[in-house]
C-alpha positions in Angstrom: 119.6 151.9 -29.8 119.5 149.9 -26.6 119.4 146.1 -26.1 116.3 144.3 -27.3 114.9 141.4 -25.2 112.7 138.8 -26.9 110.5 136.2 -25.2 109.3 133.7 -27.8 106.5 131.3 -26.8 106.3 128.2 -28.9 103.5 125.7 -28.3 104.0 122.4 -30.2 101.1 120.2 -31.2 101.2 117.2 -28.8 102.0 114.7 -31.5 104.8 116.9 -32.9 106.5 117.8 -29.6 109.7 115.8 -30.2 110.1 117.2 -33.8 109.7 120.8 -32.6 112.1 120.3 -29.7 114.7 118.7 -32.0 114.4 121.6 -34.5 114.5 124.3 -31.7 117.7 122.7 -30.3 119.3 122.9 -33.7 118.9 126.7 -33.7 120.9 127.3 -30.5 124.6 127.1 -31.3 124.3 128.7 -34.7 122.2 131.6 -33.3 124.5 132.2 -30.4 127.3 132.7 -32.9 125.4 135.3 -34.8 126.6 138.9 -34.7 124.6 140.8 -32.1 123.3 137.8 -30.2 123.9 138.4 -26.4 122.0 135.2 -25.3 119.6 132.7 -26.7 118.3 130.4 -24.1 115.6 127.7 -24.6 113.4 126.4 -21.8 110.7 123.7 -21.7 107.8 123.8 -19.3 108.0 121.2 -16.6 104.3 120.3 -16.7 103.4 121.0 -20.3 106.2 119.4 -22.4 104.7 120.9 -25.5 105.5 124.5 -24.3 108.9 126.0 -25.1 110.2 129.5 -24.3 113.2 131.3 -25.8 114.7 134.1 -23.7 116.8 136.2 -26.1 118.8 139.3 -25.9 120.1 141.2 -28.9 122.4 144.1 -29.2 119.8 145.9 -31.5 116.8 145.4 -33.8 119.0 145.0 -36.8 120.7 141.9 -35.3 117.3 140.4 -34.5 116.0 141.1 -38.0 119.1 139.4 -39.5 118.4 136.4 -37.3 114.8 136.1 -38.5 115.9 136.0 -42.1 119.0 133.7 -41.7 118.8 130.4 -43.6 118.8 128.3 -40.4 115.8 130.1 -39.0 113.9 129.8 -42.3 114.8 126.1 -42.4 113.4 125.8 -38.9 110.1 127.3 -40.1 109.9 125.0 -43.0 110.7 121.9 -40.9 108.1 122.7 -38.3 105.3 123.8 -40.7 102.0 122.4 -39.3 103.7 121.2 -36.1 103.3 124.4 -34.1 100.0 125.3 -32.5 101.1 128.8 -31.4 104.2 131.0 -31.9 104.1 134.3 -30.0 107.0 136.7 -29.9 107.1 139.5 -27.3 109.6 142.3 -27.6 110.5 143.5 -24.1 112.4 146.4 -22.5 114.4 145.9 -19.4 113.1 148.4 -16.8 114.8 147.4 -13.5 
């Protein structure tokens, strides 16, 4: 199976923006060390500070599924419960 690209859009509630950012930053180093992670890059919108995007590349779907069930990702979900307005994950295929 070919590489899997993920674009994850996370919109924090305005009053929870710092909490969400802090929790997202905690994911980076541990996720980058996961087997199958090619890159895991977090971005914050310049105009809407509540909007974060992860650009991720994984060797395969199995690696992504393991990431989603890892304790650090589950801990992120618990820590940000009620703090995120929208969480959209798009699976993408590189075409050019």
